[in-house]
C-alpha positions as CSV (number, residue, x, y, z in Angstrom):
1,M,39.4,-17.3,-35.9
2,N,39.2,-13.9,-37.7
3,I,37.0,-11.7,-35.6
4,D,37.6,-8.4,-37.5
5,F,33.8,-8.1,-37.8
6,L,33.8,-7.5,-34.0
7,S,36.1,-4.5,-34.2
8,P,35.3,-1.8,-31.5
9,Q,32.2,0.3,-32.1
10,N,31.6,3.9,-31.0
11,A,28.8,4.9,-28.7
12,D,26.4,5.9,-31.5
13,D,26.9,2.6,-33.3
14,I,26.2,0.7,-30.1
15,A,23.1,2.7,-29.4
16,A,21.8,2.1,-32.9
17,E,22.5,-1.7,-32.6
18,L,20.6,-1.9,-29.3
19,L,17.7,0.2,-30.6
20,R,17.2,-2.4,-33.3
21,L,16.5,-4.9,-30.5
22,S,13.9,-2.8,-28.7
23,P,12.5,0.7,-28.7
24,D,13.1,0.7,-24.9
25,Y,16.8,1.3,-25.7
26,A,15.9,4.9,-26.7
27,A,17.7,7.7,-25.0
28,T,16.6,8.1,-21.3
29,P,15.4,11.4,-19.9
30,L,17.6,14.1,-18.4
31,H,15.9,16.0,-15.6
32,D,16.8,19.5,-14.5
33,L,15.9,19.7,-10.8
34,P,16.2,23.4,-9.6
35,A,14.5,22.8,-6.3
36,L,17.0,20.1,-5.4
37,A,19.9,22.3,-6.6
38,A,18.7,25.0,-4.2
39,R,18.3,22.5,-1.4
40,L,21.9,21.4,-1.9
41,G,23.3,24.9,-2.4
42,V,24.5,24.5,-6.0
43,A,23.7,26.3,-9.2
44,Q,22.2,23.3,-11.0
45,L,21.5,19.7,-10.6
46,L,20.9,17.4,-13.6
47,A,19.8,13.8,-13.1
48,K,20.0,11.2,-15.9
49,D,17.1,8.7,-15.4
50,E,18.5,5.3,-16.3
51,G,15.4,3.7,-14.6
52,R,13.7,4.4,-17.9
53,R,16.1,2.2,-19.8
54,R,15.0,-1.3,-20.9
55,L,14.9,-3.7,-17.9
56,G,14.9,-0.7,-15.6
57,S,18.6,0.1,-15.3
58,F,21.8,1.2,-17.1
59,K,23.0,-2.4,-16.9
60,S,20.9,-3.4,-19.9
61,L,23.3,-1.4,-22.0
62,G,26.5,-3.2,-21.0
63,G,25.4,-6.7,-20.2
64,T,23.1,-7.1,-23.2
65,Y,25.7,-5.7,-25.6
66,A,28.6,-7.7,-24.2
67,G,26.5,-10.9,-24.1
68,L,25.5,-10.6,-27.8
69,R,29.1,-9.8,-28.8
70,A,30.3,-12.8,-26.9
71,L,27.8,-15.1,-28.6
72,A,28.7,-13.6,-32.0
73,R,32.4,-14.3,-31.5
74,A,31.5,-17.9,-30.6
75,A,29.3,-18.2,-33.7
76,G,31.9,-16.6,-36.1
77,R,29.4,-13.9,-37.0
78,D,28.6,-10.3,-36.4
79,V,25.7,-9.4,-34.1
80,A,23.3,-8.9,-37.0
81,G,24.1,-12.3,-38.3
82,L,23.7,-13.8,-34.9
83,L,20.2,-12.4,-34.7
84,D,19.1,-13.1,-38.3
85,P,15.8,-15.0,-37.8
86,G,16.2,-16.8,-41.1
87,N,19.7,-18.1,-40.3
88,R,20.1,-18.3,-36.6
89,P,23.0,-20.4,-35.5
90,A,22.3,-23.6,-33.6
91,G,24.0,-25.0,-30.6
92,L,25.1,-21.7,-29.1
93,P,26.9,-21.9,-25.7
94,A,25.3,-20.7,-22.6
95,L,26.1,-17.3,-21.1
96,V,27.1,-17.3,-17.4
97,C,27.7,-14.5,-15.0
98,A,27.5,-13.4,-11.4
99,S,25.2,-10.6,-10.4
100,D,23.6,-8.5,-7.7
101,G,20.6,-8.5,-9.9
102,N,20.8,-6.1,-12.8
103,H,23.8,-7.3,-14.7
104,G,22.4,-10.9,-14.7
105,L,19.1,-9.6,-16.0
106,A,20.9,-7.9,-18.9
107,V,22.9,-11.0,-19.7
108,A,19.8,-13.2,-19.5
109,S,18.2,-10.8,-22.0
110,A,21.1,-11.1,-24.4
111,A,20.7,-14.9,-24.3
112,R,17.0,-14.6,-24.9
113,F,17.5,-12.3,-27.9
114,A,19.9,-14.8,-29.5
115,G,18.0,-18.0,-28.6
116,A,20.8,-19.2,-26.2
117,K,20.7,-20.3,-22.6
118,A,21.9,-18.3,-19.6
119,R,22.9,-19.3,-16.1
120,I,23.1,-16.5,-13.5
121,F,25.0,-16.9,-10.2
122,L,23.5,-15.0,-7.3
123,H,24.5,-14.7,-3.7
124,G,22.1,-15.0,-0.8
125,G,21.8,-11.3,-0.3
126,V,20.0,-10.8,-3.7
127,P,16.3,-10.2,-3.1
128,A,13.9,-12.8,-4.5
129,L,12.1,-10.2,-6.6
130,R,15.4,-9.6,-8.6
131,A,15.9,-13.3,-9.0
132,R,12.3,-13.7,-10.4
133,R,13.0,-10.9,-12.9
134,I,16.0,-12.8,-14.2
135,E,14.0,-16.1,-14.4
136,A,11.3,-14.2,-16.4
137,Q,14.0,-13.8,-19.1
138,G,14.3,-17.6,-19.3
139,A,17.6,-17.9,-17.3
140,E,18.5,-20.5,-14.7
141,I,19.5,-19.2,-11.3
142,V,22.3,-20.7,-9.3
143,W,22.4,-19.6,-5.7
144,I,25.8,-19.3,-4.0
145,A,26.6,-19.0,-0.3
146,G,28.6,-15.9,0.6
147,T,29.0,-12.5,-1.1
148,Y,28.9,-11.2,-4.7
149,D,32.6,-11.9,-5.0
150,D,31.9,-15.6,-4.2
151,A,29.3,-15.6,-6.9
152,V,31.9,-14.1,-9.3
153,D,34.3,-16.9,-8.5
154,A,31.6,-19.6,-9.0
155,A,30.5,-18.2,-12.4
156,A,34.1,-18.1,-13.6
157,E,34.7,-21.7,-12.5
158,A,31.5,-22.7,-14.3
159,A,32.7,-21.1,-17.5
160,R,36.1,-22.9,-17.2
161,R,34.4,-26.3,-16.6
162,G,31.9,-26.4,-19.5
163,D,30.8,-25.1,-22.8
164,N,29.8,-21.7,-21.3
165,I,30.8,-18.1,-22.0
166,L,31.6,-15.9,-19.0
167,V,30.0,-12.4,-19.4
168,A,31.5,-10.7,-16.4
169,D,31.5,-7.0,-15.6
170,V,34.7,-7.3,-13.5
171,A,38.1,-8.6,-14.5
172,G,41.7,-8.6,-13.4
173,D,42.9,-8.5,-17.1
174,L,43.0,-5.0,-18.6
175,T,42.4,-6.4,-22.1
176,D,39.4,-8.6,-21.3
177,P,37.2,-8.2,-24.4
178,V,33.9,-8.9,-22.6
179,V,34.5,-6.5,-19.7
180,N,35.6,-3.8,-22.2
181,D,32.4,-4.5,-24.2
182,V,30.4,-4.0,-21.0
183,M,32.0,-0.6,-20.4
184,A,31.6,0.4,-24.1
185,G,27.9,-0.3,-23.7
186,Y,27.7,2.1,-20.8
187,G,29.4,4.7,-22.9
188,V,26.1,5.2,-24.7
189,I,25.0,7.2,-21.6
190,A,27.9,9.7,-22.0
191,A,27.0,10.2,-25.7
192,E,23.4,10.9,-24.8
193,L,24.4,13.3,-22.0
194,R,26.5,15.4,-24.4
195,R,23.7,15.8,-26.8
196,Q,20.9,16.4,-24.2
197,V,22.8,19.0,-22.3
198,G,23.4,21.0,-25.5
199,A,19.9,20.5,-26.8
200,A,18.4,21.8,-23.6
201,G,20.7,24.9,-23.6
202,H,22.3,24.0,-20.3
203,R,25.8,25.0,-19.4
204,R,28.1,22.0,-19.1
205,P,28.3,20.4,-15.7
206,T,31.3,21.1,-13.5
207,H,31.0,17.9,-11.5
208,L,29.9,14.3,-12.2
209,F,28.9,12.2,-9.1
210,V,28.5,8.6,-10.2
211,Q,28.2,5.5,-8.0
212,A,30.4,2.4,-8.3
213,G,30.0,-1.3,-7.7
214,V,33.0,-2.7,-9.5
215,G,33.6,0.7,-11.3
216,G,32.5,0.0,-14.9
217,L,29.9,2.7,-15.2
218,A,32.1,5.3,-13.4
219,A,35.0,4.5,-15.8
220,A,32.8,4.7,-18.9
221,L,31.4,8.1,-17.9
222,A,34.8,9.4,-16.8
223,D,36.2,8.4,-20.2
224,G,33.2,9.7,-22.2
225,L,32.8,13.1,-20.4
226,R,36.2,14.0,-19.0
227,D,37.1,16.3,-21.9
228,W,33.6,17.7,-22.0
229,L,32.9,18.7,-18.4
230,A,33.4,22.4,-17.5
231,A,36.2,23.3,-15.1
232,P,37.1,22.0,-12.6
233,A,35.8,18.9,-14.4
234,G,35.4,16.8,-11.2
235,V,34.7,13.1,-11.6
236,I,33.6,11.8,-8.2
237,V,33.0,8.1,-7.6
238,V,30.5,7.4,-4.8
239,E,30.6,4.1,-2.8
240,P,28.9,2.8,0.3
241,E,31.1,2.8,3.4
242,Q,30.4,-0.9,3.7
243,A,31.7,-1.8,0.2
244,P,34.5,0.7,-0.8
245,C,36.3,-1.5,-3.3
246,V,37.2,1.3,-5.8
247,A,38.4,3.6,-3.0
248,A,40.6,0.7,-1.6
249,A,42.1,-0.1,-5.0
250,L,42.9,3.5,-5.9
251,A,44.5,4.1,-2.5
252,A,46.6,0.9,-2.8
253,G,47.5,1.4,-6.4
254,H,46.2,-2.0,-7.3
255,I,43.1,-4.3,-7.0
256,V,42.4,-5.4,-3.4
257,Q,39.8,-7.5,-1.8
258,V,37.6,-5.6,0.7
259,P,36.9,-7.9,3.6
260,G,33.6,-8.6,5.3
261,R,30.0,-9.2,4.3
262,L,29.7,-6.1,2.2
263,E,26.1,-5.6,3.6
264,T,24.6,-2.3,2.4
265,S,21.2,-1.0,1.5
266,A,22.7,-0.1,-1.9
267,E,22.4,-3.8,-2.9
268,M,23.7,-3.2,-6.4
269,L,27.0,-1.8,-5.1
270,S,27.9,-4.6,-2.6
271,C,31.1,-5.5,-4.4
272,G,34.4,-6.3,-2.7
273,T,36.8,-6.2,-5.7
274,A,37.0,-3.5,-8.3
275,S,37.5,-4.2,-12.0
276,A,41.0,-3.7,-13.3
277,P,40.0,-2.1,-16.7
278,A,37.7,0.3,-14.8
279,L,40.4,1.2,-12.3
280,E,42.9,2.0,-15.0
281,V,40.5,4.4,-16.6
282,L,39.5,6.1,-13.3
283,R,43.2,6.5,-12.3
284,K,44.0,8.0,-15.8
285,H,41.3,10.6,-15.4
286,G,42.1,11.5,-11.8
287,A,38.8,10.4,-10.4
288,R,38.2,11.1,-6.7
289,V,36.3,8.7,-4.5
290,V,33.9,9.5,-1.6
291,T,32.2,7.0,0.6
292,V,28.8,7.5,2.1
293,S,27.0,6.1,5.2
294,E,24.0,3.9,5.2
295,D,21.9,6.8,6.6
296,A,22.9,8.9,3.6
297,L,22.1,6.1,1.2
298,A,18.6,5.6,2.7
299,E,17.8,9.3,2.6
300,A,18.9,9.9,-1.0
301,P,15.9,8.3,-2.8
302,R,13.5,10.3,-0.6
303,L,15.4,13.5,-1.3
304,L,15.3,12.9,-5.0
305,R,11.6,12.0,-5.1
306,D,10.6,15.0,-2.9
307,H,12.3,17.4,-5.2
308,G,10.8,16.2,-8.5
309,G,13.2,13.4,-9.4
310,P,12.4,9.9,-10.4
311,A,11.6,7.1,-8.0
312,T,14.6,4.9,-7.3
313,T,16.5,2.8,-4.8
314,P,19.5,3.5,-2.5
315,S,21.7,2.1,-5.2
316,G,20.1,4.3,-7.9
317,A,20.5,7.5,-5.8
318,A,23.9,6.8,-4.4
319,G,25.5,9.5,-6.5
320,L,23.1,12.0,-5.1
321,A,24.0,10.7,-1.6
322,G,27.5,11.7,-2.2
323,V,26.4,15.3,-3.1
324,A,24.0,15.6,-0.2
325,A,26.5,14.2,2.3
326,R,28.8,17.2,1.6
327,A,31.6,14.7,1.1
328,L,33.2,17.2,-1.3
329,D,33.2,21.0,-1.1
330,L,31.0,22.4,-3.8
331,A,30.8,26.1,-4.7
332,P,27.5,27.9,-5.1
333,D,28.1,28.1,-8.8
334,S,28.8,24.4,-9.2
335,R,26.7,22.5,-11.8
336,V,26.3,18.9,-10.8
337,M,25.3,15.8,-12.8
338,V,24.1,12.6,-11.1
339,I,23.1,9.3,-12.7
340,V,19.9,7.6,-11.3
341,T,21.0,4.1,-12.2
342,E,17.9,2.1,-11.7
343,A,14.1,2.4,-11.2
344,E,12.3,1.6,-8.1
345,L,11.4,-2.0,-8.4
346,D,7.9,-2.5,-9.9
347,R,6.3,-5.7,-8.9
348,S,3.7,-5.5,-11.6
349,A,6.3,-5.5,-14.5
350,P,9.0,-8.0,-13.8
351,E,10.2,-8.2,-17.4
352,G,10.3,-4.6,-18.5
353,R,11.3,-1.2,-17.3
354,R,9.2,0.8,-15.0
355,H,6.9,3.2,-16.7
356,S,5.7,6.3,-14.8
């Protein structure tokens, strides 16, 4: 099939396409937190609040965009044609994926926009509230014993068995089109940051601290910001000590499976295998990895909130945990950027993002 109509898009085109779906895809706030910078002994700390994104996390960029592109490929249309209310294709395949919660929510949202079905594979460590949010998007939940990586295997097998499309955010294949679409969606954040820092009159950050599950967000930001950050242009990937899959892969020079239960309070980061496309980007840009303790992860949301930042979870504040844990020597004139990747869960609004 000729799929030239799905040629790669730049971040601005992706942002415009998503914004046509919902106003909740508008650019998210960038906070300057001088009290927190003083507390941490750096010149500036900027925090990008992805909790204000549709569905309450950055995942709604990648999962929704990649899900819609996958359905468009299957239908032989572009995304606009897929969503045309007067000519919507019938008999679309179901989208399937594994998730710790947020990616599945985004993929379920893509299916809902297109009038397709979604089947989301969750492991037993995913909280019931996150599962209910996915169900509120109309998706079916399939519970899997074991870890996130076991759910990844189950979702891939389900896609192989039936008329389903796998919308994964992790792959062993560097050229996987869906995983690369996921990372392209995350690239919207980098484009927003470039504009927002300039518009606010800030000097460019010297260091980016960004958390990793399988590494897709970290790779997208490393690619989108590496030639823009001020010297020394440090890209630091932050992982829980209990689930250091990116650190293990970079140290080994190839993808490895981290053993164990991967139990961490940073639930969205409990991944045992990094994504090969993400790893390739992080290696190319010389990203460094630091791991942080459970105590540091638990403290980071309080530290952020107490110094004027948005309410979030240990997953959402994991990048800040890397700064606060002094895992990397920072000079007093360092200007640090962190990504607050998700909102604190709001039980009153299961389908939308958290509004404060």
